[in-house]
C-alpha positions as CSV (number, residue, x, y, z in Angstrom):
1,M,-21.4,-18.7,12.6
2,V,-19.4,-17.1,15.4
3,Y,-20.0,-13.5,14.0
4,D,-23.2,-11.5,13.5
5,F,-23.9,-11.2,9.8
6,K,-27.6,-11.2,10.3
7,T,-28.1,-7.7,11.9
8,P,-28.2,-5.0,9.3
9,V,-26.7,-1.6,10.1
10,N,-28.9,1.4,9.0
11,R,-26.6,4.2,7.9
12,K,-29.2,6.8,7.1
13,E,-27.8,10.3,7.9
14,T,-24.4,9.0,8.8
15,G,-22.7,10.5,5.8
16,S,-22.7,7.2,3.9
17,E,-22.2,7.9,0.2
18,K,-24.5,5.1,-1.1
19,W,-27.3,5.9,1.4
20,A,-27.2,9.5,0.5
21,E,-27.4,8.5,-3.2
22,M,-30.4,6.2,-2.5
23,Y,-32.3,9.1,-0.9
24,R,-31.4,11.4,-3.8
25,N,-32.9,8.9,-6.2
26,N,-35.9,8.2,-4.1
27,P,-36.5,10.4,-1.0
28,D,-39.4,8.2,0.0
29,A,-37.4,4.9,0.4
30,G,-38.6,3.4,3.7
31,A,-36.6,2.4,6.8
32,D,-36.5,-1.2,5.7
33,I,-34.9,-0.4,2.3
34,Y,-31.1,-0.8,2.0
35,P,-28.9,0.1,-0.9
36,F,-26.7,-2.4,-2.8
37,S,-24.6,0.0,-4.9
38,V,-21.2,1.3,-3.6
39,A,-18.9,-1.5,-2.5
40,D,-19.0,-1.1,1.2
41,L,-21.0,-3.1,3.8
42,D,-24.1,-2.4,5.9
43,I,-23.1,-5.1,8.4
44,K,-21.3,-5.1,11.8
45,M,-17.6,-4.7,11.7
46,A,-15.3,-7.4,12.9
47,P,-15.3,-7.2,16.7
48,E,-11.5,-7.8,16.8
49,L,-11.1,-4.6,14.7
50,V,-13.6,-2.6,16.9
51,E,-11.9,-3.6,20.1
52,G,-8.4,-3.2,18.8
53,L,-9.2,0.4,17.6
54,K,-10.9,1.2,20.9
55,E,-7.7,0.2,22.7
56,Y,-5.6,2.1,20.3
57,V,-7.6,5.3,20.4
58,A,-7.7,5.3,24.2
59,T,-4.0,6.1,24.3
60,A,-3.0,7.3,20.8
61,V,-1.8,10.7,19.8
62,M,-3.4,11.6,16.4
63,G,-0.3,13.4,15.1
64,Y,1.8,12.9,12.0
65,D,2.6,9.3,11.7
66,L,4.4,6.8,9.4
67,P,3.9,3.1,9.0
68,T,5.6,1.2,11.8
69,E,7.7,-1.9,11.7
70,A,4.6,-3.7,13.1
71,Y,2.5,-2.4,10.3
72,H,4.9,-3.5,7.6
73,K,5.2,-7.0,9.2
74,A,1.4,-7.3,9.3
75,V,1.1,-6.5,5.5
76,I,4.1,-8.8,4.6
77,D,2.8,-11.7,6.7
78,W,-0.7,-11.3,5.2
79,M,0.5,-11.5,1.7
80,K,2.7,-14.5,2.4
81,N,0.2,-16.5,4.5
82,R,-2.9,-15.7,2.5
83,H,-1.5,-15.4,-1.0
84,N,1.9,-17.1,-1.0
85,W,3.5,-13.8,-2.1
86,A,6.8,-12.9,-0.5
87,I,7.1,-9.1,-0.5
88,K,9.6,-6.8,1.1
89,K,9.1,-3.7,3.3
90,E,10.9,-1.4,0.8
91,W,8.4,-2.3,-1.9
92,I,5.4,-0.9,0.1
93,I,4.1,2.6,-0.5
94,C,1.1,3.7,1.6
95,T,-1.5,5.9,-0.2
96,P,-4.7,7.5,0.9
97,G,-6.8,5.0,-1.0
98,I,-6.4,3.1,-4.2
99,I,-8.1,5.7,-6.5
100,A,-5.3,8.2,-5.5
101,A,-2.9,5.6,-6.6
102,F,-4.5,5.4,-10.1
103,F,-3.8,9.1,-10.6
104,S,-0.2,8.9,-9.3
105,A,0.6,5.9,-11.5
106,I,-0.9,7.5,-14.7
107,R,1.0,10.7,-14.1
108,A,4.2,8.9,-13.1
109,Y,4.4,6.5,-16.1
110,T,2.7,8.3,-19.0
111,E,2.4,11.7,-20.6
112,P,-0.8,13.6,-21.7
113,G,-2.1,12.0,-24.8
114,D,-0.6,8.6,-24.1
115,G,-2.8,5.5,-24.3
116,V,-3.9,3.6,-21.2
117,I,-5.5,0.1,-21.8
118,I,-8.5,-0.9,-19.8
119,M,-11.0,-3.9,-20.2
120,C,-14.6,-2.7,-20.1
121,P,-17.0,-3.2,-18.5
122,V,-14.7,-2.1,-15.7
123,Y,-14.6,-0.1,-12.5
124,Y,-15.5,3.4,-13.6
125,P,-12.8,5.3,-11.7
126,F,-10.3,3.8,-14.2
127,M,-11.9,5.9,-16.9
128,R,-12.2,9.0,-14.7
129,A,-8.5,8.8,-13.8
130,I,-7.5,8.5,-17.5
131,N,-9.8,11.2,-18.7
132,N,-9.0,13.7,-15.9
133,T,-5.2,13.3,-16.5
134,K,-5.7,14.0,-20.2
135,R,-4.6,10.5,-21.3
136,T,-6.4,8.4,-23.9
137,I,-8.5,5.3,-23.1
138,S,-7.6,2.3,-25.2
139,N,-10.5,-0.2,-24.6
140,N,-9.7,-3.9,-24.9
141,S,-13.3,-5.0,-24.2
142,L,-13.9,-8.2,-22.4
143,V,-15.6,-11.0,-24.4
144,R,-18.8,-12.5,-23.0
145,N,-19.1,-16.2,-23.3
146,G,-22.4,-17.3,-21.8
147,N,-22.4,-16.3,-18.1
148,H,-18.6,-15.9,-18.2
149,Y,-16.1,-13.3,-19.5
150,E,-12.8,-13.8,-21.3
151,I,-9.9,-11.6,-22.4
152,N,-9.6,-10.8,-26.1
153,F,-5.9,-11.4,-26.3
154,E,-5.6,-10.8,-30.0
155,D,-7.1,-7.3,-29.6
156,L,-5.0,-6.7,-26.5
157,A,-1.8,-7.5,-28.5
158,E,-2.9,-5.0,-31.2
159,K,-3.6,-2.2,-28.7
160,A,-0.3,-2.9,-26.9
161,K,1.6,-2.5,-30.1
162,D,0.7,1.2,-30.4
163,P,3.8,3.1,-29.4
164,K,1.7,5.7,-27.6
165,T,0.3,3.0,-25.3
166,K,2.3,3.1,-22.1
167,L,0.2,1.6,-19.3
168,M,-2.6,-0.9,-18.7
169,I,-4.9,-0.8,-15.7
170,F,-5.9,-4.4,-14.9
171,S,-8.6,-5.5,-12.4
172,N,-7.9,-8.8,-10.6
173,P,-10.3,-10.0,-9.3
174,H,-12.4,-8.2,-11.9
175,N,-14.9,-5.5,-10.9
176,P,-17.7,-5.8,-12.0
177,V,-17.8,-9.1,-13.8
178,G,-16.4,-11.2,-10.9
179,R,-13.7,-13.1,-12.7
180,V,-10.6,-14.3,-10.9
181,W,-8.1,-14.6,-13.7
182,T,-6.2,-17.8,-14.0
183,K,-2.5,-18.0,-13.8
184,A,-2.4,-18.8,-17.6
185,E,-4.5,-15.8,-18.4
186,L,-2.3,-13.5,-16.3
187,E,0.9,-14.9,-17.8
188,K,-0.5,-14.1,-21.3
189,V,-1.3,-10.5,-20.3
190,V,2.2,-10.1,-18.9
191,E,3.8,-11.6,-22.0
192,I,1.9,-9.2,-24.3
193,C,2.6,-6.1,-22.1
194,A,6.3,-6.9,-21.5
195,A,6.9,-7.4,-25.2
196,N,5.5,-4.0,-26.0
197,D,7.0,-2.0,-23.0
198,V,3.5,-1.5,-21.5
199,L,3.5,-1.3,-17.7
200,I,0.7,-2.8,-15.7
201,L,-1.2,-1.2,-12.8
202,A,-2.8,-4.2,-11.2
203,D,-5.8,-3.2,-9.1
204,E,-6.0,-6.1,-6.7
205,I,-8.1,-4.5,-4.0
206,H,-10.5,-7.5,-4.0
207,H,-7.6,-10.0,-3.6
208,D,-9.0,-11.5,-0.4
209,L,-12.5,-12.0,-1.8
210,V,-12.3,-15.3,-3.7
211,M,-15.0,-17.9,-3.9
212,P,-14.7,-21.7,-3.5
213,G,-12.9,-23.4,-6.4
214,H,-10.9,-20.3,-7.4
215,V,-7.4,-19.1,-6.6
216,Y,-6.2,-15.5,-6.7
217,T,-2.7,-15.1,-8.0
218,P,-0.9,-11.7,-7.5
219,M,0.1,-10.7,-11.0
220,A,3.5,-9.5,-9.8
221,S,4.3,-12.9,-8.2
222,L,4.2,-14.7,-11.5
223,S,7.8,-14.1,-12.6
224,E,10.7,-11.6,-12.5
225,K,9.4,-10.3,-15.8
226,A,5.9,-9.7,-14.3
227,A,7.4,-8.1,-11.1
228,N,9.5,-5.7,-13.3
229,I,6.4,-4.2,-15.0
230,C,3.8,-4.4,-12.3
231,I,2.5,-1.8,-9.9
232,T,0.2,-3.7,-7.5
233,A,-2.6,-1.8,-5.7
234,T,-3.9,-3.6,-2.5
235,A,-5.8,-2.6,0.6
236,A,-7.7,-4.1,3.5
237,S,-10.6,-1.8,2.8
238,K,-12.9,-4.2,0.9
239,S,-11.9,-7.2,2.9
240,F,-12.7,-5.6,6.3
241,N,-15.1,-2.7,5.3
242,I,-12.7,0.1,6.2
243,A,-12.6,2.1,2.9
244,G,-13.4,5.3,4.8
245,L,-10.1,5.1,6.6
246,R,-8.3,5.8,3.3
247,N,-5.3,3.5,3.6
248,S,-3.9,1.4,0.8
249,N,-0.7,-0.5,0.1
250,I,0.9,0.0,-3.3
251,I,3.6,-2.7,-3.9
252,I,6.3,-2.0,-6.4
253,S,9.5,-4.1,-6.5
254,N,11.1,-2.4,-9.5
255,P,13.2,0.4,-7.9
256,D,12.9,2.8,-10.8
257,L,9.1,2.4,-11.0
258,H,9.0,2.7,-7.2
259,A,11.0,6.0,-7.3
260,Q,8.8,7.4,-10.1
261,F,5.6,6.7,-8.1
262,K,7.0,8.3,-5.0
263,E,8.1,11.3,-6.9
264,D,4.6,11.9,-8.2
265,M,3.2,11.6,-4.7
266,D,5.7,14.2,-3.5
267,M,4.9,16.5,-6.3
268,T,1.1,16.3,-5.8
269,G,1.3,16.8,-2.0
270,I,0.2,13.3,-0.9
271,G,3.7,12.0,-0.2
272,G,3.5,12.8,3.5
273,G,1.7,9.7,4.6
274,T,-1.8,8.4,5.1
275,N,-4.4,8.1,7.9
276,V,-3.0,7.1,11.3
277,V,-6.2,5.3,12.3
278,G,-6.2,3.6,8.8
279,L,-2.7,2.3,9.4
280,K,-3.6,0.8,12.7
281,A,-6.9,-0.6,11.4
282,T,-5.1,-2.4,8.6
283,E,-2.5,-3.8,11.1
284,I,-5.2,-5.0,13.5
285,A,-7.3,-6.5,10.7
286,Y,-4.4,-8.4,9.2
287,N,-3.2,-9.7,12.5
288,N,-6.4,-10.5,14.3
289,A,-9.5,-10.6,12.0
290,G,-8.8,-13.4,9.6
291,A,-11.5,-15.6,11.1
292,W,-14.1,-12.9,10.6
293,L,-13.1,-12.6,6.9
294,D,-13.4,-16.4,6.4
295,E,-17.0,-16.2,7.7
296,F,-17.7,-13.1,5.6
297,L,-16.6,-15.1,2.5
298,A,-19.0,-17.8,3.5
299,L,-21.8,-15.2,3.6
300,I,-21.0,-13.9,0.2
301,W,-21.0,-17.4,-1.3
302,T,-24.4,-18.2,0.3
303,N,-25.8,-14.9,-1.0
304,H,-24.6,-15.5,-4.5
305,Q,-26.1,-19.0,-4.6
306,Q,-29.4,-17.8,-3.2
307,V,-29.7,-14.9,-5.6
308,K,-28.7,-17.1,-8.6
309,A,-31.2,-19.8,-7.7
310,Y,-34.0,-17.5,-6.9
311,L,-33.8,-15.4,-10.1
312,A,-33.3,-18.6,-12.2
313,K,-36.7,-19.7,-10.9
314,E,-38.6,-16.5,-10.6
315,L,-37.0,-14.2,-13.2
316,P,-35.1,-16.4,-15.7
317,E,-34.8,-13.5,-18.2
318,V,-32.0,-12.2,-16.0
319,T,-28.6,-13.7,-16.4
320,V,-26.8,-13.9,-13.1
321,F,-23.1,-14.4,-13.8
322,D,-21.0,-16.9,-12.0
323,L,-19.1,-15.3,-9.1
324,E,-15.4,-16.2,-8.8
325,G,-14.3,-13.2,-6.8
326,T,-15.3,-9.9,-5.2
327,Y,-18.7,-9.5,-3.4
328,L,-20.2,-7.8,-6.5
329,Q,-22.9,-9.7,-8.5
330,W,-23.1,-8.8,-12.2
331,M,-26.5,-9.3,-13.8
332,D,-27.9,-8.9,-17.4
333,F,-31.4,-7.4,-17.8
334,N,-31.2,-6.9,-21.6
335,A,-33.8,-9.6,-22.3
336,F,-36.5,-7.1,-21.2
337,G,-35.6,-4.8,-24.1
338,L,-35.6,-1.7,-21.9
339,S,-33.5,1.4,-22.3
340,H,-31.0,1.9,-19.5
341,E,-32.9,5.0,-18.4
342,K,-36.1,3.0,-18.0
343,L,-34.4,0.1,-16.2
344,E,-32.9,2.6,-13.8
345,E,-36.3,4.2,-13.2
346,I,-37.9,0.8,-12.5
347,M,-35.1,0.0,-10.0
348,H,-35.4,3.2,-8.1
349,Q,-39.1,4.0,-8.2
350,E,-40.8,0.6,-8.4
351,A,-38.5,-2.2,-7.2
352,L,-36.8,0.0,-4.6
353,V,-33.6,-1.9,-5.4
354,F,-30.6,0.5,-5.5
355,M,-27.7,-1.0,-7.4
356,D,-24.9,0.4,-9.5
357,E,-26.3,0.8,-13.1
358,G,-24.2,-1.2,-15.6
359,Y,-23.7,1.7,-18.1
360,I,-21.3,3.5,-15.6
361,F,-18.8,0.7,-16.3
362,G,-18.7,1.5,-20.0
363,E,-21.1,1.0,-22.8
364,E,-20.6,-2.8,-22.6
365,G,-22.5,-2.6,-19.3
366,T,-25.7,-1.1,-20.8
367,G,-28.7,-3.1,-19.6
368,Y,-26.7,-4.7,-16.7
369,E,-26.8,-4.1,-13.0
370,R,-24.1,-4.6,-10.3
371,L,-25.4,-5.8,-7.0
372,S,-23.4,-5.8,-3.7
373,L,-23.8,-9.2,-2.0
374,G,-22.3,-7.8,1.2
375,A,-25.5,-7.7,3.2
376,P,-27.5,-9.9,5.6
377,T,-29.1,-12.6,3.5
378,D,-32.7,-11.7,4.7
379,V,-32.2,-8.1,3.6
380,L,-30.8,-9.1,0.3
381,M,-33.5,-11.6,-0.5
382,A,-36.2,-9.1,0.4
383,A,-34.8,-6.8,-2.2
384,M,-34.8,-9.7,-4.7
385,E,-38.5,-10.3,-4.0
386,R,-39.2,-6.6,-4.8
387,L,-37.1,-6.9,-7.9
388,V,-39.0,-9.9,-9.2
389,E,-42.4,-8.3,-8.5
390,A,-41.5,-5.2,-10.4
391,M,-39.8,-6.8,-13.4
392,K,-42.5,-9.3,-14.1
393,K,-44.6,-6.5,-15.4
394,Y,-42.1,-5.8,-18.1
395,R,-41.8,-9.3,-19.6
396,K,-42.1,-9.4,-23.3
């Protein structure tokens, strides 16, 4: 490897959300304990990004800024070269993060009381955005088939028929179950939604994080029909570990939907732009750091394989799901017969392994854990050894 993915970065007392949470859960966690919850990385940033930002900050004026022509070109070229999706400058709207875009889309395209379809277990801010805007969750639960999840299309069709259902929030690649939906699956979702006048907010923030043997397809790229009902949320934040810079690209080709989204941003006070450093970081990452991302993907695949093999041997009660995309490993601990409260206690107080508890992704996640694989392999496997040692005591 050209890049350093072996040296962990200790983020204690740096303001890191997941580190602060770890110490809230266990103030006695030692200096060698790293959290694996929130989806950001405790590894060194791409040197191309570090050096590029140093050069930029040395001469920049941190005033009110807008995306430049160079910025738009970087985003357009990335989508074309990486994902074979030809987008246009006028389709791109920058927002201060993707979660802000969830709220804007829900407000723009629905009214209080309207239904919004999600597929649990799913990224919990989906639920928070729906509840906080006084809309109604319509849950089209994913169907587990062994160590693989599938879409219940019959149930989706029934829920989409409800005249109060106006929007679907769709995760691709899926967080937390790690599916990269096939073209055929995406086409079926579009067909159902289009037939029932349901718009799709496609959360594709993990679009660059795809494992060997799988291909990510931007939902809006499928057809004119798909593009006409899709609001696509993307960012460089997961790919290059720059979520704290609060910069995302929302891609909307339908001019009416584009205008509605922009109107909500203006009405809520976030229409004036995003983070100037975030804009530059995205541009630098897309132009210069592709090789770093390729090696990072190799690290994630190695970590997935090692975790899966190790737990299959030492703790076969745990189902480690196949990873198709994201760097988030979904695991089932229900064979131990523990309550989710007890499982969480064991993780935090005995194993000292701090993951995202499955129940926060919906009741379908009860008894599951979501583990970030975005860590040096040695750090990750040391955590797995602690996990095995703790969980062996709770075998039936």
